[in-house]
N, C-alpha and C positions, 0 to 999 in steps of 0.2 A: 712599485706603488700603483694601485689601480686608480681609475677615474672615480670621482665621487658619485654616489648614488643616493636616492631618497631614503629617508628613515621613517619607519612606521611607528605608530603609537604603541604597538605590541612590543617592539624592540625596546622602546623607552621604559616600559613597565618592568623590564628585567633589572633595571638599575635601582638600588635602594633610594637614591636621591629623588626619584620621580614617583615612587610607589605611593598610592593613595591620592594622587592628584586627579582632578576631574578630567574627563575626556576633552573638554574645551581647552583646558590649560595644556594638556599633552599635545593636542593638535597644534597649538601655537608654538610649542617647543619643537615639534617635528618639522614645522614649516621652516624654521631657521637652522635646522640641523642637516648634516650630510654624513655619509659613511664612506670610509675608504679601507681597503685591505693593504696591509704592509707586509712584505715578505720577510722571512727570517733574516736577521742581520741588518735590516733597513733602519736607519735612524729616523725616528718620527720628529724629534726636535733635537737641536744641538745647543749646548751651553753657549750663552752669548747671543742667541737668536732673539729676534723680536717676539713678543708674546701676543699672538693673534687669536689663539683658539684655546678652549677647554676641551679635553679629550676624555672619553668614556670607553672602557674596554668591554666590547661585546663578546669577542672570543679571542683566545690566544693568551700569550704571556709576554711581558716586557720587563726590561731592567732599567732602573734609574741609576745613572753612573756619573761620576766626576773623574777627571784624569788630570795629571800634571803634564809638563812640557816633555817629559821623557816617555809619555805614553802609559805610565803606571795608572791602573784603574782601581777605583773603589766603588763597589756597588752599594748604593744607599737603600734600595728596596727592590723587591720583585713584585710586579703588578699582575693581577689576573682578572678573570671575568667579574664584572660589576664594579670594579674600582675606577677611579678617575685620577687625572693628573693635569697640571697646568692651571689649576684654579687660583694659584697665587697671582696670576696675570690679571685677575679681576680687580685687584686692589692697588694697582699701580702700573707704571710704565717701565718697570725695570726689565732687563733682558732675562732670558731663561737662566736659572742658576745651575742646571744640570742637564745632561743629555738623556734621552729615553730611546732605547733600541729594542726592536722586536726580537725576542728570544725564539719564538715560534711564529708562524704566519698569524697575523692578528687583524681582526676587524674592529675599527675604531669609529665611534660616533664623535663628530667634531661640531662644536658650536662656537661661532665667533664671540669673542669676549664682550663686545659691545652688546650683542643680543643677550648674552648670559647675564650681564649686569641688569638689563631690563627685566629679565625673568625673575631675578632676585628682588628687584624693587616691587614687582607685581605680586610675588608669592613669598610670604614670610616663611612658610614651611621650608622652601628651597633654601632661602638665606640661612635659616637656623641650621639646617643639615650641613651646609657648607662650613659654617663656623664650627660645628661639632667635628667635622672631618679634619679641619685644620688643627683643632685642639688635640685630637687623637694623634695626628702626625707629630705635634710638639711633644706629647708624652712619649711616643716611640723614640724620638730623638734623644730625650732625656735618658731613657732606658739604655740606649746604645752608648751614650757617653759614660753612664755608670758602668756598663759592662766592660768597656775598653779600659776604664780606669781601675776597676776593682776586681775583675775576674781573670782567672787564667784561661788558657785556650779551651780546656775541657768545659769550663763554665759557659764560655761564650758560645761554643758549638751547641751545647745543651739548650741554652736560652733561645738561640735562633731557631732550632728545630721545634721547640715548644711553641714559639710565636707563630711559626708557619703551619703548624698542624691543624687539621680539621677532624671533627668526630665522624667516624664511619663505623656503623655496627657496634657501637659501644667502645671503639678503640680510637686512639688519637693517631692520625696518619698524615704525613707530609705527602700530599698527592701531586703537588707541583714538581715537575722535574727540575732538579737543581744539581749542578755538578759540584764536585769538591773544590774545583778552582773558583767557582762563584761563591761558595761558602767562605773560602779563604779571603776573597775580596770584600765580603760583607763584614767579617769580624776582625780584619787586620792581622791575618796570620799567613803563613806559607801554605801552599797546597800540600806539601809533604807532611807538615804538622797536622793539618786537618785530616789527611788520609790515616795517619797514625791514631788520632783520637777516635775517628769513626770506627776503625778496626777494633780498638780497645772497648768502645761502647758496645759493639756487636758481640765481642767475646764475653763481656760481662752480662749479656742478655738484656741490656738497656734499650737497644734498638734492633730492628730486623729489617734489612733491605730486601725488598721483594718487587715483583712486577707492578704491584698496585701502588708502590711508594715506600716511604720509610715509616715503619710501624714503631711507635714509641711506647715503651713500658712505663708504668706508673713511677717506678723508682728513679726514672731520669730526673724527676723534680728535685731529687736530693743531691744531684751532681753539683 
């Protein structure tokens, strides 16, 4: 983990949460922010830690995980550029509910939660966007519960890929690097089963694994 450095307003403008704010407001946010680089495999926060900061992903990729006493791990989500985590700390004094670990070297903008609370008080747009972000997280949790309860492994893999995909040149592509082991941890299945499903989806022409990522075909929606 590197030493903290200053954050520019240009960097803040890359985050959807701060887009459209005045230069004066952005300057105030930058004043109470810091940036740190976390190497691959470094835990940014651990479940049970005190909640002191809200984090924004400037570069890199991170996984949000929970684990049991035997070390078995479940991945709740994969975070990429522009996303944030730790915002639940704003609304109480409870410890972190999950750990966040850098999957690749990651640059994070960190804002102390007390300063972030003040930012929300002073800027309704920021407060509204935080509430919308929490509502979307709740919807994602509902979809995950539904998937685990009602879908087979094929359906769970397909839904995860569709949720992670982004549009590129008219095609839906999962550009974030994700291993079959991580997919297994996200959908509650074994790595072997995920490998078998991915192979079957490829043979059926529903997905194509390439250097640019996993390209999804339209018929994947029907799985």
